N, C-alpha and C positions, 0 to 999 in steps of 0.2 A: 504493500500500500504506500509506503514512504516513497519508493521509486516512482510510482505512478503519480503521486502528488507533486514531486519535484519536476517531473516531465511536464505536467500540466502547468505548474507555476512558471517555469522558464519559457515554455512555448507560448503561453498566454502573454507574458511580459514582452517577449520579442515581437509577437504579432501586434501587440498594442502600440509599440513604438513605430512599427512599420505603417500601421494605419494612420498614425499621426503624420508621417511623412507624405502619405497619399493625400491627406486632407490639405496639407500645405501646398503641394504641387497642383492640386485642383484649383486653389486660389479662389474659393467661393465662400470663405468664412470658416472659422475654427471654433472649437468648443472654448468655453470661457478661460480655462487655465492656459490653453495654448495661445489664445489671443494675448494674454499677459506675457507668456514666454516670447512670442514673436515681437511684441512691442519692446521688450527689453533688448532683444537681439538687434533691433534697429539702432540702439544707442551704445552698444558695447562690442568690442572685437572678439566675441565668443560665438561658438557654434550653438545652434538651437538645442542640441542635446546637452551641451555643457550648462547652458542656462537652465534647462529643465532639471538637471541634477543639482545645481546650486540652489535653485528654488526649493527643491525637495529637502535639501539639507537644512536650509534656513527654517523651513516649516517644522522640521524635526526638533529644532531648538525650542520651539513653542510647546513641545510635548513635556518639557521638563517641569514647568510649574503646574501643568495639567496632570502630571503623574501618569502619563501614558507609557506603556512598555512596547518597544519595537520587537518584531520577530524577524526571522530570516527573509520572509516575504517583503518586509518593510525596506530593509537595506537593498535587497535585490531589485525592488521597484525603482529605487533611485538610480542604480547603476545600469541595469539591463535596458530599461526604456531609453535612457540617454544614449547609450551606444547604438541601439536599434534605430532610433529616429535619425541619427547622423548617418548611419550606413544606408538607410532608405533614401535620404535626401541626396547622398552621393550617387546612388544607383539609379534613381528615378529621374527622368528628364523633366523639364518644365512642360506643362500641358498648355498649349496655346489654343487648340481647337475646342470650342464649347461642346462639340459632340464627344470629346474625350474627357473634358473636365467634369461634366455632370455625372457620367457613369463612374468616374474615379472617386468623386465625392460620395456618391451613394455606396459604392463598394467599400470605401474607407469606413463608413459608419457601420456597415454590416460586419466587416472584419473586426472593428473595434468591439462590437457586441460579442462576437465569438471569443475574442481574446479575453474580454472581461469575465465571461462565464468560466473559462478555463482557469484563470488564476484566482478568481474568487472561490471556485470550487476546491482548489488546492488547500485553502484554509491554513496558510502559514504566516500570517501576520498582516495587519492593516497597512495600507499605503499612508504616506505622510499626511496627505491632505484629508483623508477620511479620519485618520487618528486625531487630527486637529478638530475636525467637526464633532466627533463623538466626545472628545474631551470637553469642548465648550458646552455641548448640550448637557453633559453630566454636571458641570460646575455652575452653569447659569440657570438650569431648570427650564430653559426655553425649548420650544419644539424643534424637531429636526428640520422641518420646513423653514422656519424662521432663520435658524442659524445657517443652514446650508445656503439658502437663498441670499442671505446677507453676504456670506463669503464670496459666492459666485458673482453677484452683482458688483462687488468691490473689485475683484480681480478683472472682470470683464471690462468695467469702465476704465480702470487704470490702464489695462492693455490697449484698449481702443484709443485712449488719449496719447499713448506712447507710439501709436502707429500700427497696432495689431489689426489683423483682418477680421472684420465682422460682416457677415453676409447671410445669404440663404443657407449656406452650409451650417452656420451656427444654429439656425432655427431647425433645420432637418435633424441635426444631432440631438438637440434638446427634446424634440418631439418623438424621434424615432428610436433612440437608444434604449429606453425603458421597455417598450413592447418587444424589441428584438431580443434583449436579454431574457425576458420572460419566455419567449419562443424557444430559445436554445437551452434553457435550464434542464428540461427533461432528457436531453442528450447526454448529460454528465451526472445527473443526480443519483444514478444507481452505481456509479463507479468512483466517485470522489465525495469527500465528506462535507464540503463547504455548504451545500444546500440541504443535505439529507437530515440534519439534526433539528431543523425547524420547519414548521408549517407556515407557508406564506399564502396569503389571500390577496388578490388584486382588488382593491377597493378604491373607487374614485379615480381621478386623473393621475397620471404618472408625474412625479416630481420632475420638472424640467431642469436642464443644465446641471446635472450632477455627475460626478465621476464615479467609476465603479468602486464597489466596496461597501456600499450601504447595506447590502444584504447580510453583511457580517455584524450588524448591530441589532441587538435585541433589547426589548424593553420589558421590565418586570415591575410588579407593584400594582399601581392603580389601573384597574381594567379599562378605564376610559382612555388611557394613554396609547398612542400608536407611534410606530417608527416607520417612516416612509423610506422607500428605496426606489432605485431605477425600475425595478420590476413590479412595483406596486406598493402595498403596505403590509408590513409584518404586524400581525395582531398579537399582543402580549398575553401571557397566561393570566387567568383570573385569580390574582392574589391580593391580599390586603396590604396596606402601608402606602407610603408615598411613592410616586412614580420615579423611576431612575433609568438611566441608560447606561449599559455596560458594553464596551467594545469587546468583541471576541477576535480570535486570531484569524483574520482574513486579510489578504493583500488589497491594495488599492487598485 
């Protein structure tokens, strides 16, 4: 099982980075964090992958006061995705024809969903950005929707002001990634532990503009509390006491 999980983790992380490169080459808009990364790249002599890694490392520093604990998937997330996106950008040409750019953008979102399912299912440590989110939720008592949206809006706006690409691809990613992840979960749920330990029910609209990993968050305590994810909403167990949010070991 460990070997299977490691293969899923590193395959998923590599494909995730490559899907980022596809979105960049399509040049139709990026997901919020990549808008930020691209905006930073416009102002520093660093590669996209290195900016991604440095951002992840800085976010990890915020884990210290939040008392979050990284796992092997956390460190791997920072390193592998950074390498993969730079390799993808070196290998992929610029897409000039709209007949190529649109399919590339759609294919990138689909590949991103497949990659997300693989490394979330490996269950080997939250990614830096999701660990930040779960830590803030636990310490502030605010909802996942509010904390997540606040973080995403902040990085999206900052990235856009720095020159990052916001467009139809940003919207397609926000609306499409959740349903796609939900679609692909059954393909791995019987082979990997990341989704098998919890019962998830899709309730209401999917949270937009979130990065993978939210499925690794569970909520216990107040039965009225819910934790949203890209794939829907995870409903907590009916227990007494105040609501709390506890991150479990899944990568970003």
